[in-house]
mmCIF file of the N, C-alpha and C atoms, coordinates in Angstrom:
data_MODEL
# 
_entry.id   MODEL 
# 
loop_
_atom_site.group_PDB 
_atom_site.id 
_atom_site.type_symbol 
_atom_site.label_atom_id 
_atom_site.label_alt_id 
_atom_site.label_comp_id 
_atom_site.label_asym_id 
_atom_site.label_entity_id 
_atom_site.label_seq_id 
_atom_site.pdbx_PDB_ins_code 
_atom_site.Cartn_x 
_atom_site.Cartn_y 
_atom_site.Cartn_z 
_atom_site.occupancy 
_atom_site.B_iso_or_equiv 
_atom_site.pdbx_formal_charge 
_atom_site.auth_seq_id 
_atom_site.auth_comp_id 
_atom_site.auth_asym_id 
_atom_site.auth_atom_id 
_atom_site.pdbx_PDB_model_num 
ATOM 1   N N  . MET A 1 1  ? -11.047 38.710 -68.911 1.00 0.00 ? 1  MET A N  1 
ATOM 2   C CA . MET A 1 1  ? -12.466 37.524 -68.664 1.00 0.00 ? 1  MET A CA 1 
ATOM 3   C C  . MET A 1 1  ? -12.669 37.518 -67.017 1.00 0.00 ? 1  MET A C  1 
ATOM 4   N N  . VAL A 1 2  ? -13.896 37.667 -66.711 1.00 0.00 ? 2  VAL A N  1 
ATOM 5   C CA . VAL A 1 2  ? -13.794 37.117 -65.174 1.00 0.00 ? 2  VAL A CA 1 
ATOM 6   C C  . VAL A 1 2  ? -14.629 35.643 -65.176 1.00 0.00 ? 2  VAL A C  1 
ATOM 7   N N  . THR A 1 3  ? -13.709 34.804 -64.329 1.00 0.00 ? 3  THR A N  1 
ATOM 8   C CA . THR A 1 3  ? -14.211 33.511 -64.040 1.00 0.00 ? 3  THR A CA 1 
ATOM 9   C C  . THR A 1 3  ? -14.510 33.873 -62.786 1.00 0.00 ? 3  THR A C  1 
ATOM 10  N N  . ARG A 1 4  ? -15.790 33.000 -62.833 1.00 0.00 ? 4  ARG A N  1 
ATOM 11  C CA . ARG A 1 4  ? -16.340 32.750 -61.438 1.00 0.00 ? 4  ARG A CA 1 
ATOM 12  C C  . ARG A 1 4  ? -16.030 31.740 -60.241 1.00 0.00 ? 4  ARG A C  1 
ATOM 13  N N  . ALA A 1 5  ? -15.797 32.133 -59.124 1.00 0.00 ? 5  ALA A N  1 
ATOM 14  C CA . ALA A 1 5  ? -15.782 30.560 -58.217 1.00 0.00 ? 5  ALA A CA 1 
ATOM 15  C C  . ALA A 1 5  ? -16.586 30.047 -58.335 1.00 0.00 ? 5  ALA A C  1 
ATOM 16  N N  . GLN A 1 6  ? -16.308 28.609 -58.034 1.00 0.00 ? 6  GLN A N  1 
ATOM 17  C CA . GLN A 1 6  ? -17.534 27.418 -58.431 1.00 0.00 ? 6  GLN A CA 1 
ATOM 18  C C  . GLN A 1 6  ? -17.319 26.858 -57.154 1.00 0.00 ? 6  GLN A C  1 
ATOM 19  N N  . THR A 1 7  ? -16.251 27.057 -56.032 1.00 0.00 ? 7  THR A N  1 
ATOM 20  C CA . THR A 1 7  ? -16.144 26.324 -54.589 1.00 0.00 ? 7  THR A CA 1 
ATOM 21  C C  . THR A 1 7  ? -15.548 27.247 -53.826 1.00 0.00 ? 7  THR A C  1 
ATOM 22  N N  . PRO A 1 8  ? -15.574 27.018 -52.820 1.00 0.00 ? 8  PRO A N  1 
ATOM 23  C CA . PRO A 1 8  ? -15.386 27.786 -51.303 1.00 0.00 ? 8  PRO A CA 1 
ATOM 24  C C  . PRO A 1 8  ? -13.531 27.755 -52.103 1.00 0.00 ? 8  PRO A C  1 
ATOM 25  N N  . ALA A 1 9  ? -13.126 26.494 -51.942 1.00 0.00 ? 9  ALA A N  1 
ATOM 26  C CA . ALA A 1 9  ? -11.530 26.419 -52.455 1.00 0.00 ? 9  ALA A CA 1 
ATOM 27  C C  . ALA A 1 9  ? -11.314 27.108 -53.572 1.00 0.00 ? 9  ALA A C  1 
ATOM 28  N N  . ASP A 1 10 ? -11.979 27.774 -54.607 1.00 0.00 ? 10 ASP A N  1 
ATOM 29  C CA . ASP A 1 10 ? -11.663 28.555 -55.600 1.00 0.00 ? 10 ASP A CA 1 
ATOM 30  C C  . ASP A 1 10 ? -11.300 29.837 -55.108 1.00 0.00 ? 10 ASP A C  1 
ATOM 31  N N  . LEU A 1 11 ? -11.794 30.495 -53.680 1.00 0.00 ? 11 LEU A N  1 
ATOM 32  C CA . LEU A 1 11 ? -11.707 31.809 -53.835 1.00 0.00 ? 11 LEU A CA 1 
ATOM 33  C C  . LEU A 1 11 ? -10.089 31.988 -53.153 1.00 0.00 ? 11 LEU A C  1 
ATOM 34  N N  . LEU A 1 12 ? -9.769  33.359 -53.481 1.00 0.00 ? 12 LEU A N  1 
ATOM 35  C CA . LEU A 1 12 ? -8.450  33.403 -52.389 1.00 0.00 ? 12 LEU A CA 1 
ATOM 36  C C  . LEU A 1 12 ? -8.772  33.419 -50.961 1.00 0.00 ? 12 LEU A C  1 
ATOM 37  N N  . LYS A 1 13 ? -7.579  33.387 -50.440 1.00 0.00 ? 13 LYS A N  1 
ATOM 38  C CA . LYS A 1 13 ? -7.530  33.037 -48.628 1.00 0.00 ? 13 LYS A CA 1 
ATOM 39  C C  . LYS A 1 13 ? -7.354  34.665 -48.351 1.00 0.00 ? 13 LYS A C  1 
ATOM 40  N N  . LEU A 1 14 ? -7.796  35.019 -47.292 1.00 0.00 ? 14 LEU A N  1 
ATOM 41  C CA . LEU A 1 14 ? -7.681  35.929 -46.758 1.00 0.00 ? 14 LEU A CA 1 
ATOM 42  C C  . LEU A 1 14 ? -6.246  36.872 -46.591 1.00 0.00 ? 14 LEU A C  1 
ATOM 43  N N  . ASP A 1 15 ? -5.753  35.598 -46.184 1.00 0.00 ? 15 ASP A N  1 
ATOM 44  C CA . ASP A 1 15 ? -3.953  36.508 -46.180 1.00 0.00 ? 15 ASP A CA 1 
ATOM 45  C C  . ASP A 1 15 ? -3.724  36.903 -47.639 1.00 0.00 ? 15 ASP A C  1 
ATOM 46  N N  . GLU A 1 16 ? -4.224  36.398 -48.610 1.00 0.00 ? 16 GLU A N  1 
ATOM 47  C CA . GLU A 1 16 ? -3.787  36.787 -50.061 1.00 0.00 ? 16 GLU A CA 1 
ATOM 48  C C  . GLU A 1 16 ? -4.421  37.573 -50.626 1.00 0.00 ? 16 GLU A C  1 
ATOM 49  N N  . ILE A 1 17 ? -5.905  38.083 -49.877 1.00 0.00 ? 17 ILE A N  1 
ATOM 50  C CA . ILE A 1 17 ? -6.230  39.339 -50.080 1.00 0.00 ? 17 ILE A CA 1 
ATOM 51  C C  . ILE A 1 17 ? -5.953  40.301 -49.845 1.00 0.00 ? 17 ILE A C  1 
ATOM 52  N N  . LEU A 1 18 ? -5.256  40.455 -48.356 1.00 0.00 ? 18 LEU A N  1 
ATOM 53  C CA . LEU A 1 18 ? -4.698  41.522 -47.424 1.00 0.00 ? 18 LEU A CA 1 
ATOM 54  C C  . LEU A 1 18 ? -3.461  41.690 -47.805 1.00 0.00 ? 18 LEU A C  1 
ATOM 55  N N  . ALA A 1 19 ? -2.998  41.361 -48.675 1.00 0.00 ? 19 ALA A N  1 
ATOM 56  C CA . ALA A 1 19 ? -1.587  41.385 -49.421 1.00 0.00 ? 19 ALA A CA 1 
ATOM 57  C C  . ALA A 1 19 ? -1.165  42.251 -50.409 1.00 0.00 ? 19 ALA A C  1 
ATOM 58  N N  . MET A 1 20 ? -2.843  42.653 -51.265 1.00 0.00 ? 20 MET A N  1 
ATOM 59  C CA . MET A 1 20 ? -2.513  43.414 -51.974 1.00 0.00 ? 20 MET A CA 1 
ATOM 60  C C  . MET A 1 20 ? -3.970  44.690 -51.875 1.00 0.00 ? 20 MET A C  1 
ATOM 61  N N  . SER A 1 21 ? -3.670  45.656 -52.532 1.00 0.00 ? 21 SER A N  1 
ATOM 62  C CA . SER A 1 21 ? -4.782  46.916 -52.399 1.00 0.00 ? 21 SER A CA 1 
ATOM 63  C C  . SER A 1 21 ? -5.885  46.450 -53.079 1.00 0.00 ? 21 SER A C  1 
ATOM 64  N N  . GLY A 1 22 ? -7.212  47.329 -52.487 1.00 0.00 ? 22 GLY A N  1 
ATOM 65  C CA . GLY A 1 22 ? -8.621  46.607 -53.123 1.00 0.00 ? 22 GLY A CA 1 
ATOM 66  C C  . GLY A 1 22 ? -8.586  47.190 -54.829 1.00 0.00 ? 22 GLY A C  1 
ATOM 67  N N  . LEU A 1 23 ? -7.292  47.656 -54.922 1.00 0.00 ? 23 LEU A N  1 
ATOM 68  C CA . LEU A 1 23 ? -7.597  48.223 -56.577 1.00 0.00 ? 23 LEU A CA 1 
ATOM 69  C C  . LEU A 1 23 ? -6.644  46.769 -57.082 1.00 0.00 ? 23 LEU A C  1 
ATOM 70  N N  . GLU A 1 24 ? -5.734  46.321 -56.832 1.00 0.00 ? 24 GLU A N  1 
ATOM 71  C CA . GLU A 1 24 ? -5.204  45.340 -57.408 1.00 0.00 ? 24 GLU A CA 1 
ATOM 72  C C  . GLU A 1 24 ? -6.269  44.062 -57.317 1.00 0.00 ? 24 GLU A C  1 
ATOM 73  N N  . PHE A 1 25 ? -7.048  44.033 -56.227 1.00 0.00 ? 25 PHE A N  1 
ATOM 74  C CA . PHE A 1 25 ? -8.036  42.786 -56.062 1.00 0.00 ? 25 PHE A CA 1 
ATOM 75  C C  . PHE A 1 25 ? -8.565  42.990 -57.304 1.00 0.00 ? 25 PHE A C  1 
ATOM 76  N N  . MET A 1 26 ? -9.249  43.873 -56.960 1.00 0.00 ? 26 MET A N  1 
ATOM 77  C CA . MET A 1 26 ? -10.698 44.007 -58.075 1.00 0.00 ? 26 MET A CA 1 
ATOM 78  C C  . MET A 1 26 ? -9.997  43.967 -59.507 1.00 0.00 ? 26 MET A C  1 
ATOM 79  N N  . GLN A 1 27 ? -8.711  44.215 -59.630 1.00 0.00 ? 27 GLN A N  1 
ATOM 80  C CA . GLN A 1 27 ? -8.237  44.539 -61.083 1.00 0.00 ? 27 GLN A CA 1 
ATOM 81  C C  . GLN A 1 27 ? -8.343  42.951 -61.619 1.00 0.00 ? 27 GLN A C  1 
ATOM 82  N N  . GLY A 1 28 ? -7.251  42.219 -60.423 1.00 0.00 ? 28 GLY A N  1 
ATOM 83  C CA . GLY A 1 28 ? -6.993  40.690 -60.827 1.00 0.00 ? 28 GLY A CA 1 
ATOM 84  C C  . GLY A 1 28 ? -8.375  40.026 -60.905 1.00 0.00 ? 28 GLY A C  1 
ATOM 85  N N  . ILE A 1 29 ? -9.676  40.314 -60.718 1.00 0.00 ? 29 ILE A N  1 
ATOM 86  C CA . ILE A 1 29 ? -10.874 39.450 -60.558 1.00 0.00 ? 29 ILE A CA 1 
ATOM 87  C C  . ILE A 1 29 ? -11.274 40.036 -62.356 1.00 0.00 ? 29 ILE A C  1 
ATOM 88  N N  . LEU A 1 30 ? -11.518 41.142 -62.526 1.00 0.00 ? 30 LEU A N  1 
ATOM 89  C CA . LEU A 1 30 ? -11.662 41.772 -63.876 1.00 0.00 ? 30 LEU A CA 1 
ATOM 90  C C  . LEU A 1 30 ? -11.041 40.916 -65.117 1.00 0.00 ? 30 LEU A C  1 
ATOM 91  N N  . ASP A 1 31 ? -9.269  40.983 -64.646 1.00 0.00 ? 31 ASP A N  1 
ATOM 92  C CA . ASP A 1 31 ? -8.203  40.448 -65.734 1.00 0.00 ? 31 ASP A CA 1 
ATOM 93  C C  . ASP A 1 31 ? -8.083  38.766 -65.577 1.00 0.00 ? 31 ASP A C  1 
ATOM 94  N N  . GLY A 1 32 ? -8.785  38.313 -64.898 1.00 0.00 ? 32 GLY A N  1 
ATOM 95  C CA . GLY A 1 32 ? -9.568  36.877 -64.804 1.00 0.00 ? 32 GLY A CA 1 
ATOM 96  C C  . GLY A 1 32 ? -8.168  36.098 -63.884 1.00 0.00 ? 32 GLY A C  1 
ATOM 97  N N  . ALA A 1 33 ? -6.846  36.883 -63.040 1.00 0.00 ? 33 ALA A N  1 
ATOM 98  C CA . ALA A 1 33 ? -6.178  36.095 -62.144 1.00 0.00 ? 33 ALA A CA 1 
ATOM 99  C C  . ALA A 1 33 ? -7.153  35.870 -61.333 1.00 0.00 ? 33 ALA A C  1 
ATOM 100 N N  . HIS A 1 34 ? -7.421  36.192 -60.630 1.00 0.00 ? 34 HIS A N  1 
ATOM 101 C CA . HIS A 1 34 ? -8.635  36.096 -59.428 1.00 0.00 ? 34 HIS A CA 1 
ATOM 102 C C  . HIS A 1 34 ? -10.097 35.415 -59.826 1.00 0.00 ? 34 HIS A C  1 
ATOM 103 N N  . PRO A 1 35 ? -10.327 34.925 -59.149 1.00 0.00 ? 35 PRO A N  1 
ATOM 104 C CA . PRO A 1 35 ? -11.780 34.556 -59.167 1.00 0.00 ? 35 PRO A CA 1 
ATOM 105 C C  . PRO A 1 35 ? -12.854 35.121 -58.778 1.00 0.00 ? 35 PRO A C  1 
ATOM 106 N N  . GLY A 1 36 ? -13.856 35.350 -59.501 1.00 0.00 ? 36 GLY A N  1 
ATOM 107 C CA . GLY A 1 36 ? -14.983 36.531 -59.410 1.00 0.00 ? 36 GLY A CA 1 
ATOM 108 C C  . GLY A 1 36 ? -15.906 35.618 -58.466 1.00 0.00 ? 36 GLY A C  1 
ATOM 109 N N  . PRO A 1 37 ? -16.772 36.375 -57.786 1.00 0.00 ? 37 PRO A N  1 
ATOM 110 C CA . PRO A 1 37 ? -17.591 35.790 -56.811 1.00 0.00 ? 37 PRO A CA 1 
ATOM 111 C C  . PRO A 1 37 ? -18.691 35.502 -57.546 1.00 0.00 ? 37 PRO A C  1 
ATOM 112 N N  . PRO A 1 38 ? -19.352 34.341 -56.479 1.00 0.00 ? 38 PRO A N  1 
ATOM 113 C CA . PRO A 1 38 ? -20.362 33.591 -57.454 1.00 0.00 ? 38 PRO A CA 1 
ATOM 114 C C  . PRO A 1 38 ? -21.845 34.466 -57.288 1.00 0.00 ? 38 PRO A C  1 
ATOM 115 N N  . ILE A 1 39 ? -21.970 35.451 -56.688 1.00 0.00 ? 39 ILE A N  1 
ATOM 116 C CA . ILE A 1 39 ? -23.042 36.387 -56.593 1.00 0.00 ? 39 ILE A CA 1 
ATOM 117 C C  . ILE A 1 39 ? -23.475 37.113 -57.570 1.00 0.00 ? 39 ILE A C  1 
ATOM 118 N N  . GLY A 1 40 ? -22.575 36.662 -58.599 1.00 0.00 ? 40 GLY A N  1 
ATOM 119 C CA . GLY A 1 40 ? -22.497 37.377 -59.728 1.00 0.00 ? 40 GLY A CA 1 
ATOM 120 C C  . GLY A 1 40 ? -23.600 36.868 -60.669 1.00 0.00 ? 40 GLY A C  1 
ATOM 121 N N  . ASP A 1 41 ? -23.300 35.246 -61.060 1.00 0.00 ? 41 ASP A N  1 
ATOM 122 C CA . ASP A 1 41 ? -24.210 34.302 -61.086 1.00 0.00 ? 41 ASP A CA 1 
ATOM 123 C C  . ASP A 1 41 ? -25.835 34.808 -60.984 1.00 0.00 ? 41 ASP A C  1 
ATOM 124 N N  . THR A 1 42 ? -25.708 34.723 -59.483 1.00 0.00 ? 42 THR A N  1 
ATOM 125 C CA . THR A 1 42 ? -27.513 34.634 -59.094 1.00 0.00 ? 42 THR A CA 1 
ATOM 126 C C  . THR A 1 42 ? -27.770 35.967 -59.612 1.00 0.00 ? 42 THR A C  1 
ATOM 127 N N  . MET A 1 43 ? -26.977 37.499 -59.529 1.00 0.00 ? 43 MET A N  1 
ATOM 128 C CA . MET A 1 43 ? -27.655 38.324 -59.892 1.00 0.00 ? 43 MET A CA 1 
ATOM 129 C C  . MET A 1 43 ? -27.964 38.908 -61.101 1.00 0.00 ? 43 MET A C  1 
ATOM 130 N N  . GLY A 1 44 ? -27.158 38.252 -62.011 1.00 0.00 ? 44 GLY A N  1 
ATOM 131 C CA . GLY A 1 44 ? -26.720 38.443 -63.558 1.00 0.00 ? 44 GLY A CA 1 
ATOM 132 C C  . GLY A 1 44 ? -26.086 39.703 -63.993 1.00 0.00 ? 44 GLY A C  1 
ATOM 133 N N  . TYR A 1 45 ? -25.598 39.922 -63.140 1.00 0.00 ? 45 TYR A N  1 
ATOM 134 C CA . TYR A 1 45 ? -24.115 40.881 -63.432 1.00 0.00 ? 45 TYR A CA 1 
ATOM 135 C C  . TYR A 1 45 ? -22.848 40.667 -63.025 1.00 0.00 ? 45 TYR A C  1 
ATOM 136 N N  . SER A 1 46 ? -22.101 41.004 -64.144 1.00 0.00 ? 46 SER A N  1 
ATOM 137 C CA . SER A 1 46 ? -20.332 41.107 -64.109 1.00 0.00 ? 46 SER A CA 1 
ATOM 138 C C  . SER A 1 46 ? -19.600 42.419 -63.616 1.00 0.00 ? 46 SER A C  1 
ATOM 139 N N  . LEU A 1 47 ? -18.531 42.115 -63.312 1.00 0.00 ? 47 LEU A N  1 
ATOM 140 C CA . LEU A 1 47 ? -17.489 42.977 -63.448 1.00 0.00 ? 47 LEU A CA 1 
ATOM 141 C C  . LEU A 1 47 ? -16.941 43.691 -64.413 1.00 0.00 ? 47 LEU A C  1 
ATOM 142 N N  . PHE A 1 48 ? -16.964 45.106 -65.188 1.00 0.00 ? 48 PHE A N  1 
ATOM 143 C CA . PHE A 1 48 ? -16.946 45.638 -66.220 1.00 0.00 ? 48 PHE A CA 1 
ATOM 144 C C  . PHE A 1 48 ? -16.038 46.579 -66.290 1.00 0.00 ? 48 PHE A C  1 
ATOM 145 N N  . GLU A 1 49 ? -15.820 47.524 -65.517 1.00 0.00 ? 49 GLU A N  1 
ATOM 146 C CA . GLU A 1 49 ? -14.733 48.537 -65.386 1.00 0.00 ? 49 GLU A CA 1 
ATOM 147 C C  . GLU A 1 49 ? -13.950 48.628 -63.825 1.00 0.00 ? 49 GLU A C  1 
ATOM 148 N N  . VAL A 1 50 ? -12.705 48.817 -63.969 1.00 0.00 ? 50 VAL A N  1 
ATOM 149 C CA . VAL A 1 50 ? -12.045 49.051 -62.730 1.00 0.00 ? 50 VAL A CA 1 
ATOM 150 C C  . VAL A 1 50 ? -10.954 50.147 -62.861 1.00 0.00 ? 50 VAL A C  1 
ATOM 151 N N  . SER A 1 51 ? -11.202 51.203 -61.608 1.00 0.00 ? 51 SER A N  1 
ATOM 152 C CA . SER A 1 51 ? -9.793  52.045 -62.045 1.00 0.00 ? 51 SER A CA 1 
ATOM 153 C C  . SER A 1 51 ? -9.887  52.848 -60.397 1.00 0.00 ? 51 SER A C  1 
ATOM 154 N N  . ASP A 1 52 ? -8.927  53.679 -60.156 1.00 0.00 ? 52 ASP A N  1 
ATOM 155 C CA . ASP A 1 52 ? -8.624  54.298 -58.984 1.00 0.00 ? 52 ASP A CA 1 
ATOM 156 C C  . ASP A 1 52 ? -9.954  54.437 -58.405 1.00 0.00 ? 52 ASP A C  1 
ATOM 157 N N  . GLY A 1 53 ? -10.259 53.824 -57.051 1.00 0.00 ? 53 GLY A N  1 
ATOM 158 C CA . GLY A 1 53 ? -11.739 54.955 -56.723 1.00 0.00 ? 53 GLY A CA 1 
ATOM 159 C C  . GLY A 1 53 ? -12.934 54.685 -57.488 1.00 0.00 ? 53 GLY A C  1 
ATOM 160 N N  . ARG A 1 54 ? -12.814 53.403 -58.624 1.00 0.00 ? 54 ARG A N  1 
ATOM 161 C CA . ARG A 1 54 ? -14.046 53.630 -59.386 1.00 0.00 ? 54 ARG A CA 1 
ATOM 162 C C  . ARG A 1 54 ? -14.162 51.867 -59.840 1.00 0.00 ? 54 ARG A C  1 
ATOM 163 N N  . VAL A 1 55 ? -15.747 51.181 -59.121 1.00 0.00 ? 55 VAL A N  1 
ATOM 164 C CA . VAL A 1 55 ? -15.537 49.828 -60.296 1.00 0.00 ? 55 VAL A CA 1 
ATOM 165 C C  . VAL A 1 55 ? -17.073 49.928 -60.604 1.00 0.00 ? 55 VAL A C  1 
ATOM 166 N N  . VAL A 1 56 ? -16.964 49.570 -61.792 1.00 0.00 ? 56 VAL A N  1 
ATOM 167 C CA . VAL A 1 56 ? -18.591 49.232 -62.650 1.00 0.00 ? 56 VAL A CA 1 
ATOM 168 C C  . VAL A 1 56 ? -18.363 47.570 -62.739 1.00 0.00 ? 56 VAL A C  1 
ATOM 169 N N  . PHE A 1 57 ? -19.804 47.903 -62.329 1.00 0.00 ? 57 PHE A N  1 
ATOM 170 C CA . PHE A 1 57 ? -20.711 46.533 -62.773 1.00 0.00 ? 57 PHE A CA 1 
ATOM 171 C C  . PHE A 1 57 ? -21.574 46.630 -63.496 1.00 0.00 ? 57 PHE A C  1 
ATOM 172 N N  . ARG A 1 58 ? -21.962 45.403 -64.660 1.00 0.00 ? 58 ARG A N  1 
ATOM 173 C CA . ARG A 1 58 ? -23.137 45.619 -65.622 1.00 0.00 ? 58 ARG A CA 1 
ATOM 174 C C  . ARG A 1 58 ? -23.728 44.376 -65.533 1.00 0.00 ? 58 ARG A C  1 
ATOM 175 N N  . GLY A 1 59 ? -25.376 44.736 -65.903 1.00 0.00 ? 59 GLY A N  1 
ATOM 176 C CA . GLY A 1 59 ? -25.978 43.218 -65.965 1.00 0.00 ? 59 GLY A CA 1 
ATOM 177 C C  . GLY A 1 59 ? -27.114 43.669 -66.700 1.00 0.00 ? 59 GLY A C  1 
ATOM 178 N N  . VAL A 1 60 ? -28.094 43.055 -66.621 1.00 0.00 ? 60 VAL A N  1 
ATOM 179 C CA . VAL A 1 60 ? -29.446 42.725 -67.524 1.00 0.00 ? 60 VAL A CA 1 
ATOM 180 C C  . VAL A 1 60 ? -30.429 41.947 -66.251 1.00 0.00 ? 60 VAL A C  1 
ATOM 181 N N  . PRO A 1 61 ? -31.114 42.634 -66.087 1.00 0.00 ? 61 PRO A N  1 
ATOM 182 C CA . PRO A 1 61 ? -32.283 41.952 -65.050 1.00 0.00 ? 61 PRO A CA 1 
ATOM 183 C C  . PRO A 1 61 ? -32.973 40.971 -65.780 1.00 0.00 ? 61 PRO A C  1 
ATOM 184 N N  . GLU A 1 62 ? -32.939 39.931 -65.210 1.00 0.00 ? 62 GLU A N  1 
ATOM 185 C CA . GLU A 1 62 ? -34.006 38.621 -66.183 1.00 0.00 ? 62 GLU A CA 1 
ATOM 186 C C  . GLU A 1 62 ? -35.108 38.210 -64.954 1.00 0.00 ? 62 GLU A C  1 
ATOM 187 N N  . PHE A 1 63 ? -35.836 37.159 -65.259 1.00 0.00 ? 63 PHE A N  1 
ATOM 188 C CA . PHE A 1 63 ? -37.196 37.075 -64.868 1.00 0.00 ? 63 PHE A CA 1 
ATOM 189 C C  . PHE A 1 63 ? -36.790 36.217 -63.266 1.00 0.00 ? 63 PHE A C  1 
ATOM 190 N N  . ASN A 1 64 ? -35.921 36.136 -62.680 1.00 0.00 ? 64 ASN A N  1 
ATOM 191 C CA . ASN A 1 64 ? -35.219 34.906 -61.686 1.00 0.00 ? 64 ASN A CA 1 
ATOM 192 C C  . ASN A 1 64 ? -35.122 36.331 -60.773 1.00 0.00 ? 64 ASN A C  1 
ATOM 193 N N  . VAL A 1 65 ? -35.377 37.738 -60.813 1.00 0.00 ? 65 VAL A N  1 
ATOM 194 C CA . VAL A 1 65 ? -35.047 38.693 -60.094 1.00 0.00 ? 65 VAL A CA 1 
ATOM 195 C C  . VAL A 1 65 ? -35.965 39.769 -59.905 1.00 0.00 ? 65 VAL A C  1 
ATOM 196 N N  . THR A 1 66 ? -37.265 39.076 -60.354 1.00 0.00 ? 66 THR A N  1 
ATOM 197 C CA . THR A 1 66 ? -38.449 40.168 -60.483 1.00 0.00 ? 66 THR A CA 1 
ATOM 198 C C  . THR A 1 66 ? -38.909 39.643 -59.033 1.00 0.00 ? 66 THR A C  1 
ATOM 199 N N  . ASN A 1 67 ? -40.025 40.867 -58.824 1.00 0.00 ? 67 ASN A N  1 
ATOM 200 C CA . ASN A 1 67 ? -40.545 40.520 -57.283 1.00 0.00 ? 67 ASN A CA 1 
ATOM 201 C C  . ASN A 1 67 ? -41.670 40.018 -57.819 1.00 0.00 ? 67 ASN A C  1 
ATOM 202 N N  . PRO A 1 68 ? -43.496 39.955 -56.430 1.00 0.00 ? 68 PRO A N  1 
ATOM 203 C CA . PRO A 1 68 ? -44.078 39.392 -57.034 1.00 0.00 ? 68 PRO A CA 1 
ATOM 204 C C  . PRO A 1 68 ? -45.445 40.612 -58.020 1.00 0.00 ? 68 PRO A C  1 
ATOM 205 N N  . MET A 1 69 ? -44.932 41.260 -58.339 1.00 0.00 ? 69 MET A N  1 
ATOM 206 C CA . MET A 1 69 ? -45.712 42.520 -59.162 1.00 0.00 ? 69 MET A CA 1 
ATOM 207 C C  . MET A 1 69 ? -45.012 42.062 -60.493 1.00 0.00 ? 69 MET A C  1 
ATOM 208 N N  . GLY A 1 70 ? -44.044 41.648 -60.908 1.00 0.00 ? 70 GLY A N  1 
ATOM 209 C CA . GLY A 1 70 ? -43.126 41.035 -62.080 1.00 0.00 ? 70 GLY A CA 1 
ATOM 210 C C  . GLY A 1 70 ? -42.694 42.560 -62.673 1.00 0.00 ? 70 GLY A C  1 
ATOM 211 N N  . THR A 1 71 ? -41.981 42.923 -61.604 1.00 0.00 ? 71 THR A N  1 
ATOM 212 C CA . THR A 1 71 ? -41.002 44.211 -61.696 1.00 0.00 ? 71 THR A CA 1 
ATOM 213 C C  . THR A 1 71 ? -39.536 43.944 -61.446 1.00 0.00 ? 71 THR A C  1 
ATOM 214 N N  . VAL A 1 72 ? -38.587 44.154 -61.849 1.00 0.00 ? 72 VAL A N  1 
ATOM 215 C CA . VAL A 1 72 ? -37.558 44.120 -60.818 1.00 0.00 ? 72 VAL A CA 1 
ATOM 216 C C  . VAL A 1 72 ? -37.153 44.739 -59.464 1.00 0.00 ? 72 VAL A C  1 
ATOM 217 N N  . HIS A 1 73 ? -37.074 43.655 -58.833 1.00 0.00 ? 73 HIS A N  1 
ATOM 218 C CA . HIS A 1 73 ? -36.749 43.516 -57.231 1.00 0.00 ? 73 HIS A CA 1 
ATOM 219 C C  . HIS A 1 73 ? -35.755 44.884 -56.792 1.00 0.00 ? 73 HIS A C  1 
ATOM 220 N N  . GLY A 1 74 ? -36.135 45.747 -56.212 1.00 0.00 ? 74 GLY A N  1 
ATOM 221 C CA . GLY A 1 74 ? -35.261 47.217 -55.531 1.00 0.00 ? 74 GLY A CA 1 
ATOM 222 C C  . GLY A 1 74 ? -33.540 46.474 -55.246 1.00 0.00 ? 74 GLY A C  1 
ATOM 223 N N  . GLY A 1 75 ? -33.638 45.342 -54.788 1.00 0.00 ? 75 GLY A N  1 
ATOM 224 C CA . GLY A 1 75 ? -32.675 44.727 -54.454 1.00 0.00 ? 75 GLY A CA 1 
ATOM 225 C C  . GLY A 1 75 ? -31.462 44.372 -55.293 1.00 0.00 ? 75 GLY A C  1 
ATOM 226 N N  . TRP A 1 76 ? -31.727 44.138 -56.446 1.00 0.00 ? 76 TRP A N  1 
ATOM 227 C CA . TRP A 1 76 ? -31.182 43.750 -57.822 1.00 0.00 ? 76 TRP A CA 1 
ATOM 228 C C  . TRP A 1 76 ? -30.509 45.078 -57.933 1.00 0.00 ? 76 TRP A C  1 
ATOM 229 N N  . TYR A 1 77 ? -31.057 46.588 -57.968 1.00 0.00 ? 77 TYR A N  1 
ATOM 230 C CA . TYR A 1 77 ? -30.420 47.382 -58.566 1.00 0.00 ? 77 TYR A CA 1 
ATOM 231 C C  . TYR A 1 77 ? -29.627 47.951 -57.172 1.00 0.00 ? 77 TYR A C  1 
ATOM 232 N N  . GLY A 1 78 ? -30.119 48.145 -55.941 1.00 0.00 ? 78 GLY A N  1 
ATOM 233 C CA . GLY A 1 78 ? -29.335 47.940 -54.742 1.00 0.00 ? 78 GLY A CA 1 
ATOM 234 C C  . GLY A 1 78 ? -28.137 47.451 -54.484 1.00 0.00 ? 78 GLY A C  1 
ATOM 235 N N  . THR A 1 79 ? -28.052 46.237 -55.276 1.00 0.00 ? 79 THR A N  1 
ATOM 236 C CA . THR A 1 79 ? -26.903 45.411 -54.880 1.00 0.00 ? 79 THR A CA 1 
ATOM 237 C C  . THR A 1 79 ? -25.563 45.736 -55.481 1.00 0.00 ? 79 THR A C  1 
ATOM 238 N N  . GLY A 1 80 ? -25.862 46.100 -56.628 1.00 0.00 ? 80 GLY A N  1 
ATOM 239 C CA . GLY A 1 80 ? -24.633 46.833 -57.635 1.00 0.00 ? 80 GLY A CA 1 
ATOM 240 C C  . GLY A 1 80 ? -24.480 48.329 -57.255 1.00 0.00 ? 80 GLY A C  1 
ATOM 241 N N  . SER A 1 81 ? -25.358 49.324 -57.066 1.00 0.00 ? 81 SER A N  1 
ATOM 242 C CA . SER A 1 81 ? -25.647 50.280 -56.955 1.00 0.00 ? 81 SER A CA 1 
ATOM 243 C C  . SER A 1 81 ? -24.896 51.285 -55.553 1.00 0.00 ? 81 SER A C  1 
ATOM 244 N N  . PHE A 1 82 ? -23.911 51.539 -55.444 1.00 0.00 ? 82 PHE A N  1 
ATOM 245 C CA . PHE A 1 82 ? -22.897 52.105 -54.701 1.00 0.00 ? 82 PHE A CA 1 
ATOM 246 C C  . PHE A 1 82 ? -22.089 53.291 -54.855 1.00 0.00 ? 82 PHE A C  1 
ATOM 247 N N  . GLN A 1 83 ? -22.047 54.401 -54.454 1.00 0.00 ? 83 GLN A N  1 
ATOM 248 C CA . GLN A 1 83 ? -21.188 55.468 -54.629 1.00 0.00 ? 83 GLN A CA 1 
ATOM 249 C C  . GLN A 1 83 ? -20.454 56.196 -53.473 1.00 0.00 ? 83 GLN A C  1 
# 
């Protein structure tokens, strides 16, 4: 279960992050050993799957991420969608 950081003090220190691989870091967030980023609350998505070379986020856009036309802002899709 991913738990999100509530304050800057909750985040890992840079030397702690650099002591592990990216896969270990992301797996730790997924497993709840490391705090997840608070941007997930803002954007409405969560880390779902981590494997070698692949990270999957899932979310459902809500009203707070709509644009003035009432549709989902493209930034919501672009923030979590890279390959």
